[in-house]
C-alpha positions as a Markdown table, in Angstrom:
| # | Residue | x | y | z |
|---|---|---|---|---|
| 1 | Met | 4.7 | -4.3 | -23.5 |
| 2 | Leu | 2.2 | -1.5 | -23.3 |
| 3 | Arg | 0.5 | -2.7 | -26.5 |
| 4 | Ser | 0.3 | -6.2 | -25.1 |
| 5 | Ile | -1.3 | -4.9 | -21.9 |
| 6 | Trp | -3.9 | -2.9 | -23.9 |
| 7 | His | -4.5 | -6.0 | -26.1 |
| 8 | Tyr | -5.2 | -8.1 | -23.0 |
| 9 | Arg | -7.2 | -5.4 | -21.1 |
| 10 | Ile | -10.4 | -7.5 | -21.0 |
| 11 | Phe | -8.4 | -10.4 | -19.6 |
| 12 | Ile | -6.8 | -8.2 | -16.9 |
| 13 | Leu | -10.1 | -6.5 | -15.9 |
| 14 | Ser | -12.0 | -9.8 | -15.7 |
| 15 | Ser | -9.2 | -11.3 | -13.7 |
| 16 | Ile | -9.3 | -8.5 | -11.2 |
| 17 | Phe | -13.0 | -9.0 | -10.6 |
| 18 | Ala | -12.5 | -12.8 | -10.5 |
| 19 | Asp | -9.7 | -12.3 | -7.9 |
| 20 | Leu | -12.0 | -10.1 | -5.8 |
| 21 | Arg | -14.8 | -12.7 | -6.0 |
| 22 | Gly | -12.4 | -15.6 | -5.2 |
| 23 | Arg | -10.9 | -13.9 | -2.2 |
| 24 | Tyr | -14.3 | -13.5 | -0.5 |
| 25 | Ala | -15.9 | -16.7 | -1.8 |
| 26 | Arg | -17.8 | -18.6 | 0.9 |
| 27 | Ser | -17.4 | -15.7 | 3.3 |
| 28 | Lys | -20.6 | -14.2 | 4.7 |
| 29 | Leu | -19.0 | -10.8 | 5.3 |
| 30 | Gly | -17.2 | -10.8 | 2.0 |
| 31 | Ala | -15.2 | -7.6 | 1.2 |
| 32 | Leu | -15.9 | -6.3 | 4.7 |
| 33 | Trp | -13.0 | -8.4 | 5.9 |
| 34 | Phe | -10.6 | -6.1 | 4.0 |
| 35 | Ile | -12.1 | -3.2 | 6.0 |
| 36 | Leu | -12.2 | -5.0 | 9.3 |
| 37 | His | -8.5 | -6.0 | 9.4 |
| 38 | Pro | -7.0 | -2.4 | 9.3 |
| 39 | Phe | -9.8 | -1.2 | 11.5 |
| 40 | Ala | -9.1 | -3.9 | 14.1 |
| 41 | Gln | -5.4 | -3.2 | 14.0 |
| 42 | Ala | -5.9 | 0.5 | 14.4 |
| 43 | Leu | -8.3 | -0.2 | 17.3 |
| 44 | Ile | -5.8 | -2.3 | 19.0 |
| 45 | Phe | -3.1 | 0.3 | 18.7 |
| 46 | Ala | -5.5 | 3.0 | 19.8 |
| 47 | Ile | -6.5 | 1.1 | 22.9 |
| 48 | Val | -2.9 | 0.1 | 23.9 |
| 49 | Leu | -1.3 | 3.4 | 23.1 |
| 50 | Ser | -4.0 | 6.0 | 23.9 |
| 51 | Glu | -5.8 | 4.3 | 26.7 |
| 52 | Val | -3.1 | 2.3 | 28.4 |
| 53 | Leu | 0.0 | 4.5 | 27.6 |
| 54 | Gly | -1.9 | 7.8 | 27.4 |
| 55 | Ala | -0.7 | 8.7 | 23.9 |
| 56 | Arg | -2.3 | 11.8 | 22.3 |
| 57 | Leu | -1.7 | 13.8 | 19.2 |
| 58 | Pro | 0.3 | 16.9 | 20.0 |
| 59 | Gly | -1.8 | 20.1 | 19.8 |
| 60 | Val | -5.1 | 18.1 | 19.5 |
| 61 | Asp | -7.3 | 17.8 | 22.6 |
| 62 | Asp | -10.0 | 15.5 | 20.9 |
| 63 | Ala | -9.6 | 11.9 | 22.1 |
| 64 | Ser | -11.0 | 10.6 | 18.9 |
| 65 | Ala | -8.3 | 12.2 | 16.8 |
| 66 | Tyr | -5.7 | 9.5 | 17.5 |
| 67 | Pro | -7.8 | 6.6 | 16.2 |
| 68 | Val | -8.5 | 8.6 | 13.0 |
| 69 | Tyr | -4.8 | 9.3 | 12.7 |
| 70 | Leu | -4.1 | 5.6 | 13.0 |
| 71 | Leu | -6.7 | 4.7 | 10.4 |
| 72 | Ala | -5.3 | 7.2 | 8.0 |
| 73 | Gly | -1.8 | 5.9 | 8.2 |
| 74 | Met | -2.8 | 2.3 | 8.2 |
| 75 | Ser | -4.9 | 2.7 | 5.1 |
| 76 | Ala | -1.9 | 3.9 | 3.1 |
| 77 | Trp | 0.4 | 1.3 | 4.6 |
| 78 | Thr | -2.1 | -1.5 | 3.9 |
| 79 | Leu | -2.3 | -0.6 | 0.2 |
| 80 | Phe | 1.5 | -0.5 | -0.1 |
| 81 | Thr | 2.2 | -3.8 | 1.6 |
| 82 | Glu | -0.7 | -5.7 | 0.0 |
| 83 | Ile | 0.6 | -4.8 | -3.5 |
| 84 | Leu | 4.2 | -5.4 | -2.5 |
| 85 | Asn | 3.7 | -8.7 | -0.8 |
| 86 | Arg | 1.4 | -10.2 | -3.4 |
| 87 | Thr | 3.5 | -9.0 | -6.4 |
| 88 | Met | 6.6 | -10.5 | -4.7 |
| 89 | Thr | 5.1 | -14.0 | -4.9 |
| 90 | Val | 2.7 | -13.7 | -7.9 |
| 91 | Phe | 5.1 | -15.4 | -10.4 |
| 92 | Leu | 5.6 | -18.3 | -8.0 |
| 93 | Asp | 1.9 | -18.6 | -7.2 |
| 94 | Phe | 0.9 | -18.7 | -10.8 |
| 95 | Ala | 3.9 | -20.8 | -12.1 |
| 96 | Gly | 1.6 | -23.4 | -13.5 |
| 97 | Val | -0.4 | -20.9 | -15.5 |
| 98 | Ile | 2.7 | -19.1 | -16.8 |
| 99 | Lys | 4.1 | -22.4 | -18.1 |
| 100 | Lys | 0.9 | -23.5 | -19.8 |
| 101 | Ile | -0.7 | -20.3 | -21.2 |
| 102 | Ala | 0.8 | -17.7 | -23.4 |
| 103 | Phe | 0.0 | -14.2 | -22.2 |
| 104 | Pro | 2.0 | -11.1 | -21.1 |
| 105 | Lys | 3.5 | -11.9 | -17.7 |
| 106 | Ile | 3.3 | -8.3 | -16.6 |
| 107 | Ala | -0.5 | -8.7 | -16.5 |
| 108 | Leu | -0.2 | -10.7 | -13.2 |
| 109 | Pro | 1.2 | -7.9 | -11.0 |
| 110 | Ile | -1.2 | -5.4 | -12.7 |
| 111 | Ile | -4.1 | -7.7 | -11.7 |
| 112 | Val | -2.7 | -7.7 | -8.1 |
| 113 | Met | -2.5 | -3.9 | -8.1 |
| 114 | Gly | -6.0 | -3.5 | -9.6 |
| 115 | Thr | -7.5 | -5.7 | -6.9 |
| 116 | Ala | -5.6 | -3.8 | -4.1 |
| 117 | Val | -6.7 | -0.4 | -5.4 |
| 118 | Ile | -10.4 | -1.4 | -5.5 |
| 119 | Asn | -10.1 | -2.7 | -1.9 |
| 120 | His | -8.4 | 0.6 | -1.0 |
| 121 | Val | -11.3 | 2.6 | -2.4 |
| 122 | Ile | -13.7 | 0.6 | -0.3 |
| 123 | Leu | -11.5 | 1.2 | 2.8 |
| 124 | Leu | -11.4 | 4.9 | 2.2 |
| 125 | Val | -15.2 | 5.1 | 1.9 |
| 126 | Ala | -15.4 | 3.3 | 5.3 |
| 127 | Ile | -12.8 | 5.7 | 6.8 |
| 128 | Ala | -14.8 | 8.7 | 5.5 |
| 129 | Val | -17.9 | 7.4 | 7.2 |
| 130 | Val | -16.1 | 6.8 | 10.5 |
| 131 | Ser | -14.2 | 10.1 | 10.5 |
| 132 | Thr | -17.4 | 12.0 | 9.7 |
| 133 | Ala | -19.1 | 10.2 | 12.7 |
| 134 | Leu | -16.2 | 11.3 | 14.9 |
| 135 | Gly | -16.3 | 14.9 | 13.7 |
| 136 | Tyr | -13.7 | 14.9 | 11.0 |
| 137 | Lys | -15.8 | 15.6 | 7.9 |
| 138 | Pro | -14.2 | 15.1 | 4.4 |
| 139 | Gly | -13.3 | 18.4 | 2.7 |
| 140 | Val | -12.0 | 19.6 | -0.6 |
| 141 | Val | -8.5 | 18.4 | 0.3 |
| 142 | Trp | -9.8 | 14.8 | 0.1 |
| 143 | Leu | -9.6 | 15.2 | -3.7 |
| 144 | Ile | -5.8 | 14.9 | -3.3 |
| 145 | Leu | -6.2 | 11.4 | -1.9 |
| 146 | Pro | -6.5 | 9.6 | -5.3 |
| 147 | Ala | -3.1 | 11.1 | -6.4 |
| 148 | Leu | -1.5 | 9.9 | -3.2 |
| 149 | Ser | -3.2 | 6.5 | -3.6 |
| 150 | Leu | -1.8 | 6.2 | -7.2 |
| 151 | Met | 1.7 | 7.1 | -5.9 |
| 152 | Val | 1.7 | 4.5 | -3.2 |
| 153 | Ala | 0.2 | 1.9 | -5.5 |
| 154 | Leu | 2.9 | 2.5 | -8.1 |
| 155 | Leu | 5.7 | 2.4 | -5.5 |
| 156 | Gly | 4.4 | -0.9 | -4.1 |
| 157 | Phe | 4.0 | -2.3 | -7.7 |
| 158 | Ser | 7.5 | -1.2 | -8.7 |
| 159 | Leu | 9.2 | -2.6 | -5.6 |
| 160 | Gly | 7.0 | -5.7 | -5.7 |
| 161 | Leu | 8.0 | -6.3 | -9.3 |
| 162 | Ile | 11.7 | -6.0 | -8.5 |
| 163 | Cys | 11.4 | -8.4 | -5.5 |
| 164 | Gly | 9.1 | -10.7 | -7.5 |
| 165 | Val | 11.6 | -11.2 | -10.2 |
| 166 | Leu | 14.5 | -11.7 | -7.8 |
| 167 | Asn | 12.3 | -14.0 | -5.7 |
| 168 | Val | 12.0 | -16.4 | -8.7 |
| 169 | Phe | 15.7 | -16.8 | -8.8 |
| 170 | Ser | 16.3 | -16.7 | -5.0 |
| 171 | Arg | 13.6 | -17.6 | -2.5 |
| 172 | Asp | 15.6 | -15.8 | 0.2 |
| 173 | Val | 14.3 | -12.4 | -1.1 |
| 174 | Gly | 10.8 | -13.1 | 0.2 |
| 175 | Gln | 12.2 | -14.0 | 3.6 |
| 176 | Val | 14.4 | -10.9 | 3.8 |
| 177 | Met | 11.6 | -8.6 | 2.8 |
| 178 | Ser | 9.2 | -9.9 | 5.5 |
| 179 | Ile | 11.8 | -8.7 | 8.1 |
| 180 | Val | 12.5 | -5.5 | 6.2 |
| 181 | Leu | 8.7 | -4.6 | 6.1 |
| 182 | Gln | 8.5 | -5.1 | 9.9 |
| 183 | Leu | 11.3 | -2.6 | 10.4 |
| 184 | Trp | 9.9 | -0.3 | 7.7 |
| 185 | Phe | 6.6 | -0.2 | 9.5 |
| 186 | Trp | 8.1 | 1.1 | 12.7 |
| 187 | Leu | 10.3 | 3.6 | 10.8 |
| 188 | Thr | 7.1 | 5.1 | 9.3 |
| 189 | Pro | 5.1 | 7.5 | 11.5 |
| 190 | Ile | 1.9 | 5.6 | 11.6 |
| 191 | Val | 1.3 | 4.9 | 15.3 |
| 192 | Tyr | 3.3 | 7.9 | 16.4 |
| 193 | Pro | 3.7 | 11.5 | 15.1 |
| 194 | Ile | 7.1 | 12.4 | 13.7 |
| 195 | Gly | 7.4 | 15.2 | 16.2 |
| 196 | Ile | 8.1 | 12.8 | 19.0 |
| 197 | Val | 11.1 | 11.3 | 17.2 |
| 198 | Pro | 14.4 | 12.6 | 18.7 |
| 199 | Ala | 15.9 | 15.3 | 16.5 |
| 200 | Ser | 19.1 | 13.2 | 15.9 |
| 201 | Phe | 17.0 | 10.5 | 14.2 |
| 202 | Gln | 14.4 | 12.5 | 12.4 |
| 203 | Trp | 16.5 | 12.7 | 9.2 |
| 204 | Leu | 16.3 | 8.9 | 9.0 |
| 205 | Val | 12.5 | 8.9 | 9.3 |
| 206 | Arg | 12.2 | 11.6 | 6.7 |
| 207 | Leu | 14.4 | 9.6 | 4.2 |
| 208 | Asn | 11.6 | 7.0 | 4.3 |
| 209 | Pro | 9.3 | 7.6 | 1.3 |
| 210 | Met | 6.3 | 6.2 | 3.1 |
| 211 | Thr | 6.7 | 8.9 | 5.8 |
| 212 | His | 5.6 | 11.5 | 3.3 |
| 213 | Ile | 2.8 | 9.3 | 1.9 |
| 214 | Thr | 1.3 | 8.3 | 5.3 |
| 215 | Gly | 1.8 | 11.8 | 6.5 |
| 216 | Gly | -0.1 | 13.1 | 3.5 |
| 217 | Tyr | -3.0 | 10.8 | 4.3 |
| 218 | Gln | -3.0 | 12.0 | 7.9 |
| 219 | Asp | -2.8 | 15.7 | 7.0 |
| 220 | Ile | -5.8 | 15.3 | 4.7 |
| 221 | Ile | -8.0 | 13.1 | 6.9 |
| 222 | Val | -7.2 | 14.3 | 10.4 |
| 223 | Tyr | -6.0 | 17.9 | 10.0 |
| 224 | Gly | -7.9 | 18.8 | 6.8 |
| 225 | Arg | -4.9 | 20.4 | 5.1 |
| 226 | Ala | -2.9 | 19.7 | 2.0 |
| 227 | Pro | 0.2 | 17.5 | 2.4 |
| 228 | Asp | 3.8 | 18.7 | 2.1 |
| 229 | Leu | 4.1 | 19.1 | -1.6 |
| 230 | Leu | 7.9 | 19.1 | -1.6 |
| 231 | Gly | 8.1 | 15.7 | 0.2 |
| 232 | Val | 5.3 | 14.2 | -2.0 |
| 233 | Gly | 7.0 | 15.5 | -5.1 |
| 234 | Val | 10.3 | 13.8 | -4.1 |
| 235 | Val | 8.5 | 10.6 | -3.5 |
| 236 | Cys | 6.8 | 10.8 | -6.9 |
| 237 | Ala | 10.1 | 11.3 | -8.6 |
| 238 | Leu | 11.6 | 8.4 | -6.7 |
| 239 | Gly | 8.6 | 6.2 | -7.6 |
| 240 | Leu | 9.1 | 6.9 | -11.3 |
| 241 | Val | 12.8 | 6.0 | -11.0 |
| 242 | Val | 11.9 | 2.7 | -9.3 |
| 243 | Leu | 9.2 | 2.0 | -11.9 |
| 244 | Val | 11.7 | 2.4 | -14.7 |
| 245 | Ala | 14.2 | 0.2 | -12.9 |
| 246 | Ser | 11.6 | -2.5 | -12.3 |
| 247 | Tyr | 10.6 | -2.4 | -16.0 |
| 248 | Val | 14.2 | -2.8 | -17.1 |
| 249 | Leu | 14.8 | -5.7 | -14.7 |
| 250 | Phe | 11.6 | -7.5 | -15.7 |
| 251 | Lys | 12.3 | -7.0 | -19.4 |
| 252 | Arg | 15.8 | -8.6 | -19.1 |
| 253 | Ala | 14.7 | -11.4 | -16.8 |
| 254 | Gln | 11.5 | -12.3 | -18.6 |
| 255 | Pro | 13.1 | -14.8 | -21.1 |
| 256 | Asp | 14.5 | -16.8 | -18.1 |
| 257 | Leu | 11.5 | -16.7 | -15.8 |
| 258 | Ile | 9.8 | -19.8 | -17.1 |
| 259 | Asp | 13.1 | -21.9 | -16.8 |
| 260 | Ala | 13.7 | -20.6 | -13.3 |
| 261 | Leu | 10.1 | -21.5 | -12.2 |
């Protein structure tokens, strides 16, 4: 499979850029929409929670810290959910192509991941500009962000591939995951710091792998410090296990995919 991916590398790269062009075709703002959506969502949360409900980051007096905190968490979550959601339906979306053209089917989720990663890089550049304007200048610790981005991308890819294969054989998977992701979002400390969670429930939040990823983004962008290496290491190990599991499932299901579609 790795040899086939390398053999079709030009097809994959050209498809990634074609996907980017197609998503923003006939749009005057183009790729800015990918930046505006998480910015708008973070702004809404910031207005409602900080201005209306008076939410503040513990130990931080700066009023602009909370919006930057939201942007940091939202950027990681956006990358994760974009890859997961699009990979979950990619085989159904391109069923006609799969039936007519012979190519490695694993290329489709890889194209999805490549597009999402490029969008994420654009978003991080925008966040760097905004955080600098608000007094949170990027430092050396920002060099850790690519590693965290790769981890969250692989985790979203692996879970998306598992759900995408299962979704071909049972469309209920997509419906269930839409509910799971809503619950998952609120179990992840994005709009709230983990310190405000009652001690009796903190263990549940810490079991969430995205807690350590989004927390890493927030540590780097807001606090200018390195993330918790132990938590990130556990998530990395978990991501590798899920990646292997997704590969095994895809390999076994691949011969039956076309018939199920």
